[in-house]
N, C-alpha and C positions, 0 to 999 in steps of 0.2 A: 711455119705459121707460130706467130708467139702464142695466140690464143687458140685453143680448139674448142670448137662448139660442141657441146655434148646433145644428144638427141633427147627428146622429150621422154622421160620415163626411164631414161638409161642412167646407171650410177655413174659417178664421176671415176676417173681412172685413179691409180695409186699415187700418180704425181701431184694429184690436186690436194691441197692440205686442208684437213677438217677444221670447221670453225668451233671453238670451244667458248663458253660464255666466261666472261671474266669473273673474278671472286665477288666484286660489288654487286655485278648483275645476279649471280646465284644468291647473295644475301638477300637482295630486294625479292627475288623471286620465293625466298623461304619465309620471309616476313610477310609477304603477300599470302602465302598458303596459312601461315598462323594466323592471320587476321580474318581469312574466310573460315578457317576452323572454329576460332573463338567466336564469330558472328553465328555460326551455326548452333555452337553451344548456348549462346544467349538466346536464339530463337526457341531452342528446346524449353529453356528456362521460362521464358515468357509464356509458352503454352502450358507448361505445368503450373505455374501459378494461376493462371486463367481458369483451370480445371481444379483447383484446390476446394475442396470440401471436407467437412468432417468424416463422411463415409469413405472417401478416397484418401484421407490423410496419410495412412502408413504407406500405401502403394506408391503414391506419388513422390514421398520422401525418399523412398528407395531409388526412384527414378532420377531424382534431382542429385542425389549423391553418385549417381553412376552417369551423369551426363560427360564427366571427364574433367574432374577439378583437378589439374595437375600444376597449378602455378598460383601464385598470390594474385597476379592480373585476373586470372579468371574468378577466383574466389571474391575478388573485391567487385568485379563487374556482378555476380550474382548477389551478393549484398545490396549494392546500388538498385538492382531491380527488385528486390524485397522491399528494402525501405521505401522506394517509391510506391509500390502497392499499398504499404501499409499506411502511407500518409494519404494516399489518394482514397483509400476505403477504409477510413478509422472505424467503420463497424465491425470489421474483422479483424482488429487488431490483435485480439487474443490467439486467434487461429495463426497470424504471422508470427507472432511472440513463440507460439508452440515449436514452429516451423524452425525459428533460430535456436531454440533451444536443442532441438534434434541435430542441427547443423553443427552447432557448438561442440556437442559430444563426439559427432561421427565424421565431420569433414576433416580432411588431411590438415595436420598441423604443420605449417613451414617454419615455424619459430624454434622448434625442439622444446624440450622439457624446461619449464621454468624452475629456478633454483628455489629450493625450499628455505622459508626464512619465516621470522615472526610476523613479518609484514604481508606474507601472502595470504590472500582470502582462501576460504575453503573451496572454491572452483578455481581449477588451473587456468591461468590465462592462456588462451590459444589464439592463433591467426585470425580465425573468424571472430572471435569475441573483441579482438583487439580493434580490427577494421570496423566491425559493427558500431562499437562504442565511438570510435574516431568519425565516423560518419554521421551518428547521431548527435555528438558534440557540434560539430560543424553546423547542423541544421538548427541546433538549440541556440548556438551564438548569433545565428543570422535569421531567427525565427520571425522577426518583423520586417525583412528587408523588402520582401515583395509586397507586403501590405502597405507599407509607408510609401511606396512609389506612387500609388494611387492617392493615398491621403494627402500628398503634398500637391496634388494639383490644385490650380487655382479656381478654375470653372468647375460646373457640375460634370459627372462621369458619364459617358456615353453608355448605352447598354452592354455592348461589348466588354468595356472597361469594368463596368460594375461586375460582369460575370467572371472576369479574369481576377478581380479583387476577392469575389466570394471563392474562388478555387484556391487562392493564395491562402486565404484565412482557414479554409478547411485543412489545407496541408500542415499549416502552423499548429493547429489544434491536434491534428493526426499525430504529429512527431511527439507532442506532449503526451499524448493518450499511449502511443505505442513505447516510450521510454517508461511509463508507469507499468504497462503490461509485462515488460522486460524485467523491471523491478520486482514483480510479483514472483516471477520464475527464479530470481537470484541471479539473472544474467547481468544487471547492473547492481552494483553494490548500493547498500542504505546510505552510504556517505555522499555518494554522487547525488542521490535522490535529495537529500538534505542542501546539498550545494545547489542544485536546480531552484529548489523552493526558495533559500535565501536570495539568489539572484533574482528572483521573480518579484520577491517583496522589497527588495531594495530600491530606493527612490534614486535614480539617476541624476547625476549634476546636469543643470541647465535644461532639466526636461520637467515640465509642469505636471501637476497631479493629474490633471484631466487628459494628459498623454500617456498615461501608464495604463489605459483600459485594456490594451492587447495582452502586457503582461498579467495582469490580474485575471483575464479570461483564462490564459493559460494557468495560472495558479490554480483557479477553481478546477480546471480539468484534471490536472494532476492530482490534487486532493482526491476528487471523486474517484481516481483510478485506483491509486495506491496509498491512499489516506488509511484505511484500516490495518493495512501492513506496517506502516510506519508508526501508529498510534500505540505503542505499547509502554510497558514501565519503564524501560531505561531511557525512551526518547519522550516520556511525558512533559518534562519541562520545556524541551524546545517546540513540541507541538502546542503547549500551552502559549509560548510566546508568538508562535506563527498565527494563532487564532486571537489573541489579544491584538495584534497589528492589523490583522483583517476585521476585526470589531471597530477600530479607530477609523480604518479607511472607510468601512461601511457606513459611518455617520457622517463622513466628509461630503458636503454639498457640491464640490468642484467636480467629483466623480461624476459620470452619465448614471442615471437611474438603474439602467440596465445592469451595469457592473456592480452597483451598489445591492441588487437584488440577488445578483449571482454570489456575491460574497456572504448575504444572509442566508441563502440557500444551503451554501457548503457549510457555514456554522451550524445551522440546523441539524445537517447531516450528520455532523459530528456529535452534537447533543444527543441525537436519536441512535446513538452507537452504529453509526455507519449503515444503518439500515434504510435503504432509499424508499421514496414513496413510489408508487405504481408509476407515476409518470417518468420518472427517472430511472426506472429499470433497464439497462442497456440491452437492446435487442440483437445479441450477436449471432455469429453463425449457428444454425440449427440443422439437425438431420431431419429427415422426412418423418421418423417415428415422434420425435419432439413436436413436429407440427401438428400431426394426428392427435397427440396427447393433449395440447393445447386448445385444439378444437373442441375435444370432448369436455375439458376443463371450462373453457370460456364460454363456448356457444351453445353446449349441452347436445352437440350433433358430432357424430364419429363419420369420418369418411373413410370407408374401408379400403383395403388393398385390391388390387385388381384382380379380377376373375378371369383372366385371359385363358386359362386352360379351359374354360367352360363355353369358350365362343370359337367361332369358325375364324381361322386365319386369314381366308379369303374375303372376309366380309366387306372390307374396305375396297377390296380390289374389283368388286361387282357392282351392278346397280346403274341406273340411268346416267348419273353423274360422270361415270368414267366411259371415256370413248372407248370403243374396241379396239383390242389390240394394244392398249396402253396400260403399263404394269408399273407399280412404284416399289422401289426396294426400301421400305421403311416399315417400321412395326405398325400394326393396325391402329393402336391408339397413340394419340400425341397431345401436346399441350398440357392441359390442367391434368387430363387422364394419366400422363406420365408420372405426375407428381403425386396425385392423390389417389390414383387407383379408381377411376370412377366406376360405378356399378352399372351393370347393363340395364338400360331401360331407365335411367334416373337421370335427372337434371343436376344442377349443382347443389348438392347437399341432400338430406333425407329428411323424412317426416311428414307431418301433417302440414298441406298448404304448399308444397313444393310445386312449382312450375314445371311441367315436363316440356322438355326440348323435342318438338317433333322431327327436327333435323338430327337428332341423335341416331347414330348408327345403329344402336341396339333397341331403338323404340319399335321400330316396324316388325321385329321378330316377335313382339309379345302383344301385337295389337288384337289378338283373340283372346287375351288373357285378363281376367276380371281386374286384376291388380293394377293393369296399366292403363284401363280406359274406364269411363264411366257408365258401360253399357251392360255390365253384368255378363259379359262373355257371350251375348246373343248376335253380336253385329256380324255380318257375312265377311267371309275371308277375302282379304286384300292384299294388293302387293306390299312390298316393303314401305313406299312412298305413297301409297294410294293411288288414285286413277290421275295420273299426270300427263296422259298423252304425250306429245312431243314436246310439253313445256318443260322448262329447266326449273322453275321455281314455283313455289307454291304461293298462292295469293295471300294477301293479309288476312282477308277474313275467314281463311281456312284455318288459321293458328288460333286454338283456344288456350287462353290465358287461365281459365278456370281449373282449379286443382281437381284431380280424379276423385270419384266418390269414394274410392277406398280409402283415401287419405283423411276424408273428413270423419274424424272418429269422435263419436259422442262421449262428452265428458263422463257421463253416468255410466258408461259401460266399462272405460277403461281409465284407470287412475293416471294422473299427471306423470308424462314421461320424464325421467331422471337421468342425469348424465352418466351413472353409475349402472344402468341396466345391462344386462349380458350383451344386448346387440351392439352396444357403443364402447365397449372394451377395445383398447387397442389390440392390433393383431398380435403383438407379442405375448398378450396375456390369454389369448384364446386358446383353446384346444384345437390342435390340427386338423384341417378338414381330411376326412377320408375318402369321401366320394363327391362328385360334382354332379347336380340334378341334370337329367336329359334336358336337350335342348327343346323339346316340347313341353316341358314342364316349368313352371315359374320358379326362379330361386326364392328361397326363405328369406324375407328381408326381416324376419323376428318382430313383426308389428303386433305380437300377441299381448295379452294382458299380461301385466307384470307378476312375477311368482309371487305366492303368499309371504307376507312379512312373517319373519322369524320372531315370535313373541316370547320374551323372556319369562322365566317362571315367577309368578308373583313372590316376594319376598314379605315375609312377616315384619312389620313395623318394630324393631327393638328399640327402645329408649336409649338414646346415647347417653354415656355415663357424665354426671356433672362436673363442674370444675372441681369441687370439692372432693369428688370420689377420684378424680385423676390425680390430685395432689397426694391423697392418701396413698394410692398404689405407687407414686413415685417413692413416697417416703419408705414404704414397705420393701420395695426393691432395692433401695440404696441401702437400707439397713441390712438386708440379707447379704448383699454384695460385700460390704465392709466387714461382715463376720467371715463369709466363706471365701471372699476373694475368687469367686468364680465369673469371670466376666462374661463368658458365654451365656450363663443363665441368666445374668443382668440385661444383656442385649435381648435376648429372647423374650424377657418379660416386658421390656420397652415396646418390643414389636407387637406384643399381644394386646398391648393398652391399645393400640391403634388411634393414638391420640390426634386428634385435628392440627393442622399446621398451626393456627394462631395459639394453640396452648403450648407449643414447644418450647418458646423463651420462658414461659412460666414454669415448665418443667425443670430446664436447667438453671433457673434461679433458685429453685427449691434445693437443687443438688448443692448449689454454692453454698446457699445460706446454711443449710443442714450440717455442712462441715466446717463452716468458718472457726467455730469455737472449739473444734475437736484438734487431733494431733496433726503434725505436718505430714505424717504418713497417710492419715485418711485424706487431707487435701490431696495428696498426690495421687491416691487411689482414684478419687472423684475426677480429677483431671483425665485420668487413663479411661475411664468409662465414658467421660464425654468425648475423648477422641476416638473411642471405638465406635460410638453412635454416630459419629461423623464418617468414620470408613464403611459403615454400612449402609449410609445414605439416610440416615433416619434424621439427623439434624444439619444445620448448614453453618457456616462462618456467621452470617446475618443473624440466625437464631441466637449464637452466643453472645454477639455484640449488643443485642437488645436485651439479653438477660444480664449482661454485664451491667448495661445502664440502669437496668430495673433495680439492681442491688444497689448501685451507686444512690440512686434515689432514697434507699431505704437506710444509708448510712447515718444520717443524723440520730435516727431512733436506736439503731444497732450500737453506735459508739458508746452508749450508756453501759451496756452489757459487755461489749467487745471493744475495749479501747485502741485496739490495733487493728480494726476492721479492714482499713485501707492497704496495711502492709499484707494482710492475709488475702486480700483481694487482689493485690498485684501478683501474688503466685500464682493465680488461676490464670491471668493475663498472660504472665510470662511463660507459662508452659502451653498455653493456646497458640503463642508466637512460635515457640520451639517446635511444636507439632504441625506447624502451619495450617491451623484451623483459621487464624486470622494473620494479616501482615502487619508489621509495626506502623505502617502508614496509616492503616486501618483504625488501629489502636489510638494513634496519635490524634486523629481528628476531632473526636469529642472533647479532646483536653486544649483546645487552642485557646489563647488569650488568657491562660491561667486557670481555665475551668477545672475545678477539682484538684487545684494545685495541692500536694506535689505528687498526686497519683501517679503520672507518668514518670515522674523520676524516680519513684518507687518501683515501677515495672522495670525500668532499666537496671536499677540496681540487682533486682531477683535475676533478670537474663544474665548479667555478669558474675552472679553467684551459682546459678545453673549450669552455665556453659563457662567462658572465659573472656578476658578482656578483648583479646584479638579477634574472636569470633563476634562480639558484640560490636566491635569497631568497624567491621567488614559490613555487617547487616546495616548499621546505622548510616553509613554512607551510601550504600545501595537504595535504601528507603528514601533518601532525600528530604528527610523530616527536617523542618525549619525549627529549630531548638528554640530560638528568640521567641517565636509565636507560643511556645508551650509556657512561657512565663507569663506572669501578671503585667499587664500593660506597662506599670511604672518601673518594671526591672528588664523591659525589653531593650537593653543596650549590651555591647561586648563586655565592657568592664564588669557590670553587674552579673551578666549571665556566667563569666568566668569565676567570679565568686561564688556564686550559688552551686556550680559543678563541683568546685573544689572542695565545698562544704558536704557534697553529697558523695564525694570520691569518685566523680564521674569526668573530671577534667581530662582524663586519657583519651576521650572521644574527640576532643579538639585540640591536639598536641600544637598546632599553629597558633591557635589562640593565645596559649600561654608564651610561645615562643616569640610572638610580636612583642609582648610587653618587656620580656627579660632581654631581648636583643637589643632593644632601645636602650635599657639600661646599661649593657654592656658596652656599647658603642659610646655611650656618654662616658663611662668610667674610663675606656682605654680604646680611641679609636684606630689604633695601629693595624694594619690588616693580619699581621701574624697573630695577635691576641684575639681578633675576631675569628679568624678561620679556626684557632685552638678551641675556642670556646662551642663553635658549631659543631666540631668534630667529637667533642666531649659530650654534648648535650642533646644532640639532634640525631634521630636514628638514620643510618646511611639509606633507608628505604626512601626517606623523605627528601633527600637531596636532589632527586630528580622529579619532585612533586612541583606542580605549576602553583600551588599556594605557597609553597615554600619560597620560591623565587620571587613570587609577589610581595612577600613579606620582607625578604632581604632587600629588595629594590626599594620599597616604601621607606624602610628604616634608613637606607643610605640617603635617599632624597630628602626626608624630613630633616636629618642631622645637616644636611647642607644647606638647606633653606633657613634653618635657625642659625646657622654660623655665617651664612651670606645673606642676610635678609635685604629685601628692596629698601632702597632709600626713602625714608619718610613713611615706610609702611605703604606705599602707593604701588600696587602691582601694574597700574598702566604706565608708570613711568619708565624712563629709559635708564637702565643701570649704567654705573659709570665703569671705566676700564679696569679700574682697581678691584670692583666687586666681581666683574667678570672672571679676572684672573684668578681672584681667591675662589672663586666656585669651580674653575676649572682644576685648580690644584687639589682640591678637596676630593674630586671626583677622580683624579689620577691616583689619590693615594689608596681608593677603594677599588681600583682597576683589576689588582692581582685576585682578588676575593670573587668579583664578579665573574672575571675569566675563566676562574677554577670551576664554577658551577654552571657557566652557559656555554662554555666553548664545544662547538660541534653539536649543540642541541637546539635546532631551529624553533622548535614549539616552545621551550623555555626562553629563549630570546624573545619571541612573540609576546609571552607572559610578563617579560620585564617591560617591554614597550607600554603594554597595557597598564602596568603600575605606574610609569611614568604619565601616562594620559590621565588617570584618575587623579593623580597627585596635582597636576596641573588643573583639572577640574575643580577640585576642592579649593584650591587657591585663586578661582576666578580666571584662569589662564593669564598669568602675568605676561606682559608683552614681550615677546620673542623668546620666550623661556622653553617652549617645547621644541622649537627649531634649535636653538642652541645645544641643547642635550642631546638631538638626533644628531647633530653635526658632529659633537664631541664623542659620541657612542661609535660613529662611523670611524672618525679619525684614530680613535684609540683602539680600534678594533674589538670592542666590547660587543657590538652587535654586528652582525653580516648582512650583506645587500640583501638575500634571500629572506630573511627574518623581516626586514623594512617593507618589503614587497608584499610578504604574506600578511603582515598586519594590514596594509592598505586594502588587501583584496578581501579580508575576513570581516563577516557580518556577526554581530554578537550583541545583545542587549544587556549583557551582564554587566558591563562596563560603561558607565555614562561618559559622554562628552565626545563622542567617536566623531560625530559630524563636524564640531568646531575644531578640533583636533586634526582632521584631514583638510580643512579649509587652510589652516596656517602652516601645514607643511607639504601640500600637494605640488607646489611648484618644485620643491627641492626633490620630491620624490620622482616627479617626471623626469628631472634632470639625471636621478641615480638609475633609472630604468633605461634611459637613452644611454648613459654612459656605458652600463652593463651589456647592451645590445651591440654597441660599438666593439667592445673589447672581445666578445664572443665571434664577431665577424672577423677581427684582426687575428684571432688565434685559429679560425677556419682557413684564412688566407695563407698563414705561415704553415 
């Protein structure tokens, strides 16, 4: 027989060939096993996230790190689950952000160490961080997609659709809040947060203002979440621009009233130094102890922890409600008692007038106690739930809603209960319990009268020193200090004065005026004393500024005896800035529009004298003081400002301002690229060669020269230029090409600055027809500006340079072509 029939259960013979799965089948089986393993991991992660609370945070973090994160795919799945949770539950965004911080630090990194470089942020980029930002970016860019689906419906939405739209909106705002919470923890860099804000503020093309409501609501959300972190000195100008734009939108009637009020509330929040009103305080995740403490603070009631060790464990497992033989494997107390630790024999809450729940499992135990009934303890003994017979429930008329007599406290007997009495102190502040009262005795609820108040010893009314006496003491202390130069004694003397706060500016004014006509050494010693008083916390910067302004008001009288009073006063101001008692910006504010001119310039002169020019230049640039506003209104222009600064020896503060004037003169005298480059090399510091301001001036000078040499025919900017004029314009641009390439090559940011210079030039000339597009094409063809710079200019949002909207309208079609061409080129390179 060709085939042999094997008996059931008998192994085949040796001649029978064994079946082996093919390699493809093995791969499918392995992939199926991997999928099942990953599904198991994700189920664990969901369970961990569902249990995440502040108390269990550390424990669950360790569990999450140990679920088996062995690949990018698993890590990406975990990120998706965390982000979905954060979006669905924005109230707990801060907790999920803390979880992300922990995972970013401790989760496996599959990217390897990042190379160190000047552009690296202080937090190393990891796989987790990169994947998280990528997911959030995708959610941000598609933030309104799900909401718009329902907004585009023609008819009214059904109840189900309304619910789905509400969920989509919660997720949209939840993503914004989550981004802000991550920004607080430095998981998202500040520049990304600013880019998000700019995107939300930007008006999209072909989108009406009334349809920007979703973006503006997201803007208010991110400002409320991370605004305090972004609103610092370095970013103040940007934040001012954001809120100026928000104020203008707030006044626009095209926006819905709800959005306008949201913008107004956000503006008021910043004006209030980011301190929210009570209604806007975010109620995030809290521990049970925090909830108990808030109950004490807000309600005047403390819900104490469980006294389970004073109760019988089998209490719930006995009684007429439980069938015989049936037992439950759970804790005796559940529900609210698990969270708040309900006291034996109490209802919800404590104190006078509390309604006792007769169904409470602990109530029956103390029926004989005076504290838990209104019969003075003389009632006959009863079973736990009274005489119930075979009935399972009490009748309605058997339930008394009247409070027990023991809780009806006479106001004359006991003072009003306060939240801070010992019985209401949270358990963490209470002394440990050493013993529990026996079951037969009632627990002490602490409804005793309050302890007697601690009375302070009466202090004899001592007459406070008068203003004149304080001024005399100040003069005495200062005189002795200038004689002995013992700063410790002088500080102790001021401490012993115990001068009231309103007097502090007067005291500092006295010190300044007393030494104005004395030697420079005495003025320096007086400044040292003022700084020492600041270090001891006796005076503050605002006290000094008030004293400074007080002396300024006296200047007209003092100038008769002290002609150089403003110069001497400038020495005090300069030393206050150097010691960081006040900032340069704070010093500048009282001098705007030329008030007390030229005192602010005298302060700058003293700073340059006491320190050096380089130090002052750095300080001035960081302060962002607007120098034109420091001049009288008639002199507030660049030419006049440069003239005044040169007269005071302060033109070094604006090296580019002088450059603009001299470079234009150089180009006019010799426009050859060799001569221009040599002049720049000889006269401009190499540090400025990569400065955006320098590039702006360079391009502006070239463009002005070209416009002057190839003017529009008839002076009409709306006319079409002739071919000869276009050719002349192109040849002039070609002649300056080597210089521009020298400073712009491989510097995308500087190339963007050059495009902004072109934008402002066209704006100042009322956008001559086709000029902006011609220069864009010429810059591109001559390889002066690269594609990335054009596209970066398109995406950038800045109110610093006027005319961006009109400029985009004129070149948008060409930029779209450029973007498409670049994408096609990159696809061809990938295909090769």
